[in-house]
N, C-alpha and C positions, 0 to 999 in steps of 0.2 A: 504588452502585447507580447516579450518572450516572457515575460517571469510570468505570468498570466497561464502560459503553454506550459511553463516548469510543474504551476503548482498542481493542473488538471493531468498533465503525465505522472507525474509522482504519487497523488491521489489514487490515479487508476491502477496503478500498480502496486500499490496497501490494497486497495480493495478485493483487488482480482486474486492477489496471495492469502489476504485471508480469506474468502472464498474457498479457494484451493483449499488450504489447509483445513475447513473444516468439511470438506468435503474426502479428502483425505481420512481424517477423525472416523467420519461416519463409514465412511468404508471398515478403516479396521474393526469398527462395532458391531460391522452387520452380522446377521444370521447367516451361516456358510448354507442354510437351504433356501434362503431369498436369493435366486436364482434372477428375477424380474428387476429387485429392487439396485442388485448389485451392478448388472446391468446400466442402467438407468444412470448410476451413482457414477461408473466407469466411464460414460459417454460424457458427463458432466465435468468429470474431471478432464476430459480431454479437450474439450471444450475450453474450460480456465485455460489449460495448458498451452494451447494455442493462442486464449488472447492475451496472456502474460507474455508469450514471445511477440506480440505484437507488440505491446504494451513497451517490450524493450527496445525494439526497433523505433518508436517513436520517442523514447529516454534519447537513445544513440542520437538520432536528427538534433533534436532540442539542446543535446550538450554540444553538436556541431555549430547551431546557429550561436549558443553561449560564446566560443569561443571567436564565432565572425563578431562576434558584437563586443567582445572583449577588446579584442583589437582596433578596431574600429575608437573605442573609447578610450584605450590606452595611447594614441593619436591628440584626441579630443581633451583629458583632464591629468593635472596633477596626478604625479608618481601616487602622492597620500589617496587621492579621489580614487585613483583606481585601484587601489588595494581595498579600499573603505567596498565599492561596490561588490570587488573578489568576496571580500568577505559576506557581504549580504547574501548572495547568490548563494555560497556556500549553507550558509545558515538557515536561509529560506526552505531548502529541501530537508534539512537537519531537522527544522520543528517540526516542518508539514509529517516527516516522520515519529516524531515526539508526540506531538499530537493523538496523532492518529493511537500510540499505545496506551497514552493516558485516557483515550476514548476509550477504548477497549477493556484497559481496568476498569473504570467507571462501570460499564455496560455488566461488566463479569459482576461487580460488587452489588448490582442492584437486582442484579437475577440470585442473588446469595443472597441475601438479606431478608427474604421471607423466612429461609428455613431456619436463618438465624435468631429469627422472633418466634417461631414456633415450632421448634426444633423437633416436636412428635410429630406434625404432621409427616417432616422429610422421610420418617422411617419407612 
């Protein structure tokens, strides 16, 4: 249960961070005369920032649960097993981040592929 929650919270934070970055990038490229679009994007940015803050609170809660689980397991497992468990938990989050980065790179490559195949179209 704890590991599933860790997956969900880390994935949520990565998703929100990515969406926030896209909104910020869009805001940077908006024409200064398009006030309505800018207001919409600013509101979206505020909403995403609130959601990201809430996700960070959830992550802190999951971290506290992990510490409690680790203490209990520390009494039940051998030191080597406990180290393996701790390593697993740390690597799980790191691998989720790496997976998301790779998915983003694949998506970017797929978006750029048509331009590479037909460079005259992208001009």
